[in-house]
Structure formats: structure tokens, C-alpha cells
C-alpha positions as CSV (number, residue, x, y, z in Angstrom):
1,M,-8.7,21.4,3.8
2,K,-11.3,19.9,1.3
3,K,-13.9,17.7,2.5
4,D,-13.5,15.0,-0.1
5,H,-9.7,14.6,0.8
6,I,-8.3,11.8,3.0
7,L,-4.8,12.5,4.6
8,L,-2.6,9.7,4.5
9,Q,0.7,9.2,6.1
10,F,3.9,9.0,4.1
11,T,6.0,5.9,4.9
12,G,9.1,7.4,4.1
13,L,9.9,5.0,1.5
14,L,10.0,5.0,-2.3
15,D,9.0,2.4,-4.8
16,K,11.2,0.9,-7.5
17,D,10.4,4.0,-9.6
18,G,11.0,6.6,-6.9
19,E,7.3,6.9,-6.1
20,E,6.2,7.8,-2.6
21,I,4.6,5.2,-0.9
22,Y,1.7,5.9,1.6
23,D,-0.4,4.3,4.3
24,Q,-2.9,1.9,2.5
25,D,-1.1,2.0,-1.0
26,I,-1.5,-0.8,-3.0
27,L,1.8,-2.0,-4.3
28,T,2.7,-4.6,-6.8
29,I,5.4,-7.5,-7.6
30,S,4.5,-9.3,-11.0
31,M,0.9,-9.8,-10.6
32,E,0.7,-9.9,-6.9
33,R,-0.8,-7.1,-5.0
34,Y,0.1,-6.0,-1.5
35,I,-1.3,-3.4,0.9
36,V,0.8,-1.1,3.2
37,F,-0.3,-0.3,6.7
38,W,0.6,1.0,10.0
39,N,0.3,-1.9,12.7
40,E,-0.1,-0.1,15.8
41,N,0.7,-3.2,18.1
42,Q,4.2,-3.5,16.5
43,N,4.7,0.2,16.1
44,G,5.6,0.0,12.4
45,W,4.9,-0.3,8.6
46,Y,4.0,-3.6,7.6
47,Y,2.6,-5.2,4.5
48,S,0.6,-7.9,3.5
49,A,-0.9,-9.9,0.3
50,L,-4.2,-8.1,-0.6
51,K,-5.8,-11.5,-1.1
52,S,-4.9,-12.7,2.3
53,R,-4.5,-9.9,5.1
54,H,-4.2,-12.4,8.2
55,S,-0.4,-12.5,7.5
56,F,2.0,-9.5,7.4
57,S,5.5,-8.7,7.4
58,P,7.5,-5.7,8.3
59,F,7.7,-3.2,5.3
60,L,11.4,-2.1,4.7
61,E,13.5,-0.4,2.2
62,K,14.6,-3.7,0.6
63,Q,10.8,-4.7,0.0
64,A,9.7,-1.1,-1.3
65,T,12.5,-1.2,-3.8
66,I,11.3,-4.1,-5.8
67,M,7.4,-3.1,-5.4
68,K,5.8,-0.6,-8.0
69,R,2.9,1.6,-6.4
70,F,-0.3,0.7,-7.9
71,C,-2.7,3.0,-6.4
72,N,-4.3,3.6,-2.8
73,N,-6.8,1.3,-1.3
74,F,-9.5,4.1,-1.3
75,E,-8.6,4.6,-5.4
76,L,-8.9,1.0,-5.9
77,A,-12.6,0.9,-4.5
78,E,-13.5,3.6,-6.7
79,R,-12.2,1.6,-10.0
80,P,-15.3,-0.1,-11.6
81,E,-13.0,-2.7,-13.2
82,E,-11.6,-3.8,-9.7
83,K,-15.2,-4.2,-8.3
84,K,-15.5,-7.1,-10.4
85,R,-12.3,-9.0,-9.0
């Protein structure tokens, strides 16, 4: 395994274009961005708006199929244009 790689858990769900969705992926609906994460207390996949992560909902297939994968949270941090937001 390479040192500069981070292993992420597959959610078992695909976005509207058939791309696999993983833990910490950033998804979009129109211009709004959401993050997918494992909630240890609820024992399941959840998502929340990237701007306000205090509120979250279960991440189910019906949500996944209307969202588009944008990138991973770690990739987002590496994008210079995103740091300005």
C-alpha cells in the first residue's frame, strides 16, 4: 500500500451517472454540495449540506440516484480554487 493513499469505505450506492460513492465524497444537487459519512451512533450512512454539517439525514438509494459525485473531501481540500470559497 502506498503511503500517500487513503482507503475509503464504499457506501454500496451509485450516483445518477453510475459512479461509486465512498465515505467523505462530495455530491451535488444543482449548486448545493453535500458530504457523505458514516454515522457511528446511528450505525449507517448519512449526508449533510457541506455548509451546515450540524443537520444530517440518512443516505439512501433514492438520494444517491439524484445526486452527482463531485469529488472527495480530501480532493476538495487540495483544489486551490476551492480554498477561496
